[in-house]
N, C-alpha and C positions, 0 to 999 in steps of 0.2 A: 159286788165289789170289783170283780174282774172286768165285767163289761163296762161299768162306770169309769173305772180307772183307765181302761184302754181308750175310752172315748175322750176323757179329759186329756190324756197324753196326745191323742190325735189332734185335738183342738190346739194344744200347745205347739205341735209340729206345724199345723196349718199357719199359725201366726209367725213362727220363727222363720220358716222357709220363705213365706210370702214377703215378710218385712225385710229380711236380709236382701233378697233378690231385687225388689223394686226400690228399696231405699238407696241401694248403691247407684241405681240409675238416677234417682231423684237428686242425690248429692252432686252428681256430675252435671245433669241436665239443667237443674234449677239453681243450685248454689255454686256452680262453677268449680267443683272439686276435680282434681285430676284422678285417674283411676287408682293411683297409689294412695292418694289422700283419702279417697272414698273407702278403700279397704282398711286403712289405718284408723279411720273414724270409729270402726266397730271394736277396736282392740280394748278400750276401757270397759265397754259393755261385757265383752267376753271374760276379761279378768275379774270383774265384779261378780259375774255369774258363777265362775269357778270358785271364788272365795266364799260366796254365800252357800254354794252347794256343799262345801265341807261342813258347814254348821247347820245344814238343813235338818238333819236327823235330830239334833238337839232341839231345834225350834219345834219340830213335829211332836216331840215328847211333851213340850210345854203347852202347845195349842191344840194338839191333835192333828192327825194326818189330813183329815178332810178340810179343816180350817186352814192349815198351812198351804195346801194345794190351792184352795179357793182364793186365799190372799195373794198367792203368787200370780194366779191368772187375773185377778182383779188389778194388780199392779201393772201387769203386761197390757191389759186392755186400756187402762188409763194412760199408759205411756203412748200406745199407738194413737189414741185419740188426741193426746197432747201434740204429737208430731204433726198431726193434720192441720194444726193452727200456725205452723211455722211458714211464713210467706216467702216470696221470692227474695226479699231483702234480708232474710235471716242468714246467720252465720253458724259456725260450728258450736259456739257457746250457747246458741239458742237450741241446738239439737242435743247437745251433750247431756243435760239433765234428764231428758226423756229417755235417752239411750241407757243411762245409768239406772233409771227406774225400771226399765225393761230387763236389764241384767239382774237386778235385785229380785224381781218377780220370777224370772226364769230359773234362778238358782234354787228357789223354794220348791220346785217341782221334782227335785231329786227323790223324795220319799215315794213318789208314784211308782217308780220302778220296783222298789222293795215290796210295796203293797200288791202290785199286780202279780209279781212272781210268787208272792206268798199266799195269794188267794186260792191257788189250786193245790191239790196234793203233790207231794214231792215227785211222784212218778210221772207227773204231767208238767214238770218244770220246763222241759224242752218245748212242749207245745205253747206254754205261756210265753216263753222267751221269743219263739218264732212269731206268734201273733203280735206281740208288742213291737218287734222290729218291723214287721210288715205294716202295721197300722201307722207307725211313724213315717215310713216312706210314702205310703199311699196318701195320708193326710198332707204330708209335705208337698207332694206333687199336686194335690188338689189345691193347696194354698197358692202355688205359683200359677196353676191353670185358671182357677176361678177368678182370683184377683187380677190376673192378666187379662182375662176376657172382659171383666168389668172395666178395667182401666182403658182398654182399647175402645170399648163402647162409649165410655164417657169422653175419651179424647177426641172422638169424632164431633162432639158438641162443644168442647172447650179445649184450652191448652193443656199441656202435660201436667203442670202443677195443680190446676183445678181438678183434673181427672184423678190425679194421685191422691189429693186430699180427700175427695169423696170416697175413694176406694178404701182409704185408711179407716174411715168411719165405719164402713161395712165390716172390715177386718176386726175392728175393736169389738163390735157387737158379737161377731162369731166367736171370738176368744172368750168374751164375757159369758157366753152360754155355758162354758165349763164351770162357772162358779156354782150354780145350783146343782149341777151334775156331781161335782166333787163333794159338796156339803151333804148331799143325800147318799151317794153310793159309798163314800169313804168315811162314813160316820163311825164305823167300828175301828178299833185300834188294830194295829198290825198283829199284836199278840192274839187278839180274838180271832183274827182271820186265820192265823196259822193253827190255832187250836181247833177251829172249825174244820180246817182242811185235813187235820190228822184223825178226826172222828169218822 
């Protein structure tokens, strides 16, 4: 559970860091947004993510932690794939539904932190927290680095928009890998994990 949960969180970070960074460039380079407009475009996504996060534990009790996290990653992957179909003539209203879907999915991953920290005995909580934070940072940097390398390689053959769209498809596939990981590794409940950790 600890390993699978950490991997799922890493895949989430991979998508979040990569999408935020390169989507800001895309909004400016392809859709003509100013830097301020590009930054403001993410505000509804962030607000929805925060709102859903508040209710995520309740949703996890209904669906189970594994299914909740898998659903969140699935929505994020679908959103990333959907953004890849927005062309040069698109506007903010074409992007907003996908951004909101991404925020909805991202908010569902809040139970991951509780499960990861609860998967180890209480005397190892510091280790669990440290590994979780490091994995988020490392996977986030990998998201920027790997997607950036792919984007640059594709941009040598096509314009920025075409390269960005193909990069998003790859990012969606990578985030979607977290779905089976979550369903398998997080199939136990948080209570069972804590009970096992105490024995």
